[in-house]
N, C-alpha and C positions, 0 to 999 in steps of 0.2 A: 199944781197939785202933783203929788208922788204916783207913780204908776205902778202897780203891783198886780202880780197874777198869782192866783191860788190854783194850784194843781191838786186835782182830786182823782181818786181811782174809780169813780162812778162811771158808768157810761152814760151817755145822753138817754134819756126818756126811759129811764129805771128807776124806781123808788129806792135808791140806797141813802143810808143816813148820812153820808159824807156830803152830800149837795146841801142838806138842810143846814148842817154843821158850818160849811163854808159859806153860806147866805148868811147866817147870823154874825160870823166873824166880819163879813165884807161890809155888812151895816155898819158895825161898830166902826171899822176902819175909815169908812167914809165920814164919820163925824169927826175924824182927825186928820182930814184933809190928805186921805189916801184912797186913791181909786183903785179898788180892788176887783179885777175881773175873774170870775170862776172859769177855769179850763178843765173840762172833761177829757177823760183819759184818750179819747179817739184825736184829741186837738193839741195834744201836749206838746208836739214838735211843730207846731203850724204857726204859732204866732211869736213873732220877735219883737214887737212893738213893747218893750216894757223895761224897766232896769233892775226889778228884784222881782223874784220868784219865792213863793212860800209854798212847798210842798206839803200836803197833809198825808202822812204813811198810811199805806194800804196793803193790799196784796202784791202790788207790783212796784218797782223801784224806777223812780224817775232818773235819768242821767241830765244834769245840769248842764246847761251852756255856761262855760267858765268864763266868758266875757262879761256875764251880768253877776249881780250879787243874789247869792241863794241861800236860802233859808229852809229848814227841814223841821216839822212838828211831828214827832212819833208820838201818835195817840193808840196805836194798834199794831198789831203784828210785829213785835219785837222779836220774835223767833225768826225773822226771815231778815232782819237788818244786818249789814257787815260792816266791818271797819272801813273799808274800801268805800262804801256808799257814804256813811257818814264823813269821811274826809273830803268826799267831793262838793261838800257844804261849806259856806263860811260861818254858819252858825246853826247849831242843833238844838232845839227845843225838846224837851221830854216829859210826857206826862207822868212821870213816875220817880220819886227820889231814890228809890232802890235801885232803879235800872241806870238813872244816870250816874250814881257812884260806881257801878260797874263797870261803865264804859269809858269815863271820863279821862283815865290814865291811858286807855289804849288808843285814843283818837288824837289827832294833832290839830283839831279846832275847837273854838270855845262851845260851850254847851251850857244849858242851865235849865231848871225843873220849871217847866210850866203845864200846871194840871188842866184837865178838862173843865168846861164851864156850862153854864146854862143861861138862857135868857126868860125863863119863866119868873114869875112873881106871884106871891101869896094873894088870894082872892076868898075872903071869907064865905062869899056867895056860892062857891064851889064846895062846901064841905057836906052837902048831901050825901050820905053814904048808901048807895043800891047794892053794892056786893062786899060779902065778907073777904074774900081773897082773890087778888087779880094777878095776872101775868100777861105782859105785853111782849111778843116776840115769836118768831118763826121757829119751827122745832127744827134742831139739828141733832145728830145722832153719836157721831163720835164712836165711844166704847159702850154707849147706852142706848136704849130705845127711845129715849127723851132727854132733853137737858137735863143736867143733873139735878137742879133744884127743884124740878117737877118730878123727876123719877125719885128723889128723897122723900117726897110727901107718902104718908101713910094713908091707906083708904079712907078714912074719915075726912081727912083735910083735902084729898083729893077730890072728893064728892061736893065739895063747896067751893071749888076753886074755878074760876072763869078765865079763859084766854082770849087774847086777840093775835092771831098771827096764822101761818101756813104750815101743812104738814104736821097736824095734831090727831087727825083721825084715826090714824094706826095706835095711837096711844090713850086717847080720851075719847068719853061718848060725845056724840055729836051736841047734845044739850049743854056741854061745858065751853063750847066755842062760839064767842058772840060773834066773831067776824073773823075774816083773813086779813084786814089791813085797817090800821088805824090813821087817818089823817093827821099830818103833824098840827094843823090848824086847831084840831080839836082834841089833841093829845094831853094837854093839862087838865081839860074838863074829865076825860077818861080816867086819868090817873085819879084824879079827886073824888071819884066816885066809889073808891074802895076804902074799907077799914084798913087792908093790909095789902101792898102791892110788893111781890117778891122781885128781886133784882137778882142777876147772875153776871158772871164774867166768862169768857173765853179762857181755856185752860192756861194759855201761854199768857194773856194778860193778868189774869189772878197770879199765876207764878212769879210774874217780874214786879208785881206792883203798881199795874195801871188801874186806876180807879176809874170808870166808865162815866159818861157825861149824864146817864140816866140817874145815878146816884145824887149828881148834883140837881138834876131836874126835879126829883121828887123832893130833895130838901129845901130847895126854892119855893116849892108849892106847900111846905109844911105837911107832907104827906107820909105817914108813916110807912116804912120800908123794912124788909128782912132781907139781906143780902148775903151771899157767901163770903166767906173770909179773903179779903184781900190786905196785903201789908199796908198799913197806913189808915185803913177805912175808919178803925177806931178812934183816930184822932178828931174825926168829924162826928163822933157820937151816933153813927151808924150801927143799929143793931144787926148783928151777923151771927151766923151758926157754923159749927165745924163737924157735925155729924147728923144724921138724919134724926136720931131721937132728938137732938138738940133743937133742930127746926121745928120739929112737929109740936114739942111741948112749948116753945115760944108762941107758935102760930095760936094754939089753944089758950095760953095765958094772956096774950095781948087782945085777943078777940073779946075776951070778959074783962078787959081792963081799959076803958076809955081813957080814964085818966092818966094812966101811965103812957098810952099812946100819944095823947096831946102834949104830955110833959117832953117825951123824946123829939115830937115834931118841932117844939119851940126850939131846943138844944141844937138840932142838926141844922136847922134853918139859920139860927146864929152863927155857927160854927163854919158854914159854908156861904156865908152870905158875901165874901169876896171873890167866890168862884163864879164870875159872870163873863160874859163875851166882851162887856164894856172894859173890864180890868185886863183881860187877854190882849185885846187890840192896844190898850195903853202900853202894855209890857213890850210887845212887838215893835211898836213904834218907836217907843223910847230908847230901846236898846241896840235895835236892828236895821231900822230904816236908813241910818245913816252907818257909813262903813266904819268898823271898828278899829282903833289903833293896832 
């Protein structure tokens, strides 16, 4: 059995999405006879018993052992990636066709597009809608008092909004906040409890065409979503908005049109059906577990 380590930027004992992402991938790799050990940031340079490393990009850069075979998968923070960093790997996967085209002629190693994925599946029993409008995520500020998709809501839509996440009390009334944390094991049920789920991307991910895994989670669940606009998201049938007025009109229109929501859910589910961790694992194993010529 081939041994692989998956490096993530998540510290131990903290609820970062990187860990769940890596766990989903490692389970699928194991089915392909690849034993994948998840290595948290504190232990990056402590483990040498492996032949191949796969680093999931994050806030910090890993320095690969050049005696090993090293793979990088850029799924976030493209703004801090450098040509030098990318060239220290044997192959670079990039979760954005737009960004891959930007860098492929500047780097000396092979690269390929590998979009993010989901392990969720549609279950009709989860279709009981409790909330009109839902957002799951912590609040961060940047240049706004709230994440922009929430900041862009008008007063009427803000009143019906329910959120799960931290740091919302300075911007939203307490009654709008369901809880500060969503257990991943219950996340599919939470998403499926809303008529509309709002989806947003960090500014640099949006700017460089990185479609987040929440997009594919919601599509896999056949859950209607409205996202901020990211290059390429329209290819998956995802409803997106480009202005505050556009967002608020679409929310009101879709809330009153279950038929159109259902139609869109079926389309996006079909267009995203290949974005699974099983397919991601196959792509990694097929192209890059063995050394390229």
